[in-house]
N, C-alpha and C positions, 0 to 999 in steps of 0.2 A: 439335102443339106450338103452333100459332098460335091453335088454338081453345081451348088451356088458360087458365083464367080467372086462374091465380095467377102468382107470379113465379117466374122461373128465372135462376139464373147459369150461362152456358155458356162454357166454354173452348174455342176451336177454333183450327185453322190454316186452315180452308176458309173463303175469303173470301167466296165466293158465297152460302154456307150463312149467314154472318154478317149480309149485306146483308138476306136474305130474311126472318130472324125476329126481328132486334134491334131494340129499341125505343130502348136506351141503350147506348152504346159506351164501351169503355175500351180504352187502349193501354200497353204495358209499354214505357216508353223511357227509356233512360239509366238503368236501375235504379229507376225510379219508375213507379207506376200512375197514370195520369191518364184523367179521363173526357173524351171527345170530344164536343162540342156538334154532332152532326149530321153528316152527310157534306158538307154544302154548304161549309164552311170551306176556302179555297182550299189552306191549308198542310196539310190532313188531307181532300183529296178522297177518298183511301182510307188509312184508318188502319194497314192492313196494310203500305204501301209502305215504312214504315220498317224493315221487317224484313229481314235479309240472304238474300234467298230464300226460297223454300219449304223445309219440313222435308225433310232427306234420305229418299230411299225405303228402304222397309224391306229388310233384307238378304235375299239370295236363300234359297229353303228349301234344306234340307239335301239332299245327293245321296243316292240309295238306300244306298249303303255307309255313308254318315255316320249315316243314319237307323237302320240296323241296328246299327252300333256302339253308338249312345245306348240302343237299346232293349235290347241285351245287357247293357250296365251297369246299367240300370234293372232289369233282371230278376235280375241278381245281387245287387243292393242289397236287392230285396225278399226274395230267398231267405236272405241272410244275416241279415236282421231276422227272419226266422221261425223261423231256426235258432239263434237268440242263446240263451245259457244263460237268462238272465231273460226268460222267454217274456212276450210281450204279452198284455194283456186279451183277453178273448173277443170283444169288439166289434172292438178294434184288428186282433186277428188276423183276423178275418172280412174286414175291410177290406182288410188287405194280401194275403190270398189271393185276394180278387176282383181286386184290382189286378194282381196277378201273372198271373192267368188272361187279362186281357183283354191285357197286354203280351204275353204268349207268343202270343196270336192275331195280334196285329200284328207280331210278330217272324217268324213263319210267311209272312206277307205279303211282309215285307221280304226274306226270304231268297230267296222265289220270285222276286221282282223284280231282285234283284242277280244270281243265278246264271243268269237268263234272258239278261241282256245283261252279260257280263264286262266291268269296268273295273279296270285295275290300274296301279300306278305302276312297278314292278320285277317282273322273272321270273328265277328262278335253276332251273339244270338240277341235278337231284339224282336219278338214276337211281332207279327207273323213272319218276320223276315230272318234271313241270316245276311249280315251285311259284312261285305268284303272289302279289303282295303289294300291298296299297292302304294308305296312310298317311293318318291322320286328324289333328286337332288335337293329340290327347293319347295316341294309341295307332296300332292299324293290326290288319289281319287277313290271314290267309294260307291258301290253299286249294290243291288240285292242279287243275291244268288238265286238262280232259277227264275228271275222275273226279267227277261228281256225286253218287255215293255215298260219297264220302271226307268224313269230319268236317273242319272247317277250325279253325283256330288264331286266337284273339283275343289282341292284346296292348294292356293298357291304359295303356302307358307305364312298366309296371313288370313285371307279370306275364305271362307267356306260357301260355295254358289252351286245352284243347281244347273244342268245342263239344259233343262226345261222345267216349266211349272210343276211341282210335286203334286201327285195326285192325293186326293185326302185320305184313301186306304193305305197308303203307302208312306206318306210324306213324312210324319211325326216318326214312324219307326226307323226311316232311313236316317233321318237326321241324328235320333238316339243313338243308333248303331255308329254312326262316323263319329260323334263326338265321343262316345266309349273309346273307341281304337285311338283317337288322338290324344284323348288326357289319360286313359288308363294303360294304353300298350305303347304309345309313342310318347309320353310325357311331354306333350306339349303345354306351354304355360298359360297361353291364351289364343282365343279364335274370334275373328269377326264373323257374324251371322249375316251374311249376304253384303252386296256391295253398299257401302254406306251404313251398313247395319251396327248393332251395339256389339261390344266386345264381351265375351264370355270368358271367364277365367278358369283355370283348373279347380281353384279352391271353390268358386261357386258352384262349379259342376259337382264336386264331390259333397258340398252343403246341401244341393238339391237332392243329392241320393241319401241323406242324413249320415254321411260317413265323418263329417266333421261339422263342428258348431259354425254358426254364421257369424259375421262381423269380418 
């Protein structure tokens, strides 16, 4: 950059970098852009000193369960776009399929990381299973402890859907445990059972358990 013969306008928060490469300096102060005539002026020994500290640090990277949930949502969005009645153009369809394939590979890697070291927020016994759940910003995920071959349930804040068809020996228990966590631990008001399925309210759930009257 220093060897470049042309002119460059650089916006930076890196004070050391600015001192090393800048030949003319401006500061934004009081809502105005003003040129500073070099570093030598006493009131502007460091033009960046008028800032209220350095920029805040970047947010932490998402946890493995959060990353897995985001990948699942992206994969579902891609599948929805590919299955839409108004099909995309040939080039757009190829782009969507290529992205879906890449997201699926990332998703498999995320599954391996999450299931290698389980992290959960709540657990509910639902014989013969113990169902665990982790909550994200806009949803959550549920799985059977100690059953790596059992599919999991993903909840996007509205709809509860399985990652794969639920096996007969585990399906009812996994669904029951997930609903128990949603309604009894997380106080969710209602949940849609599957894409396009019916809504189940918290009151209906407690009614089925005999804890509240019907109606």
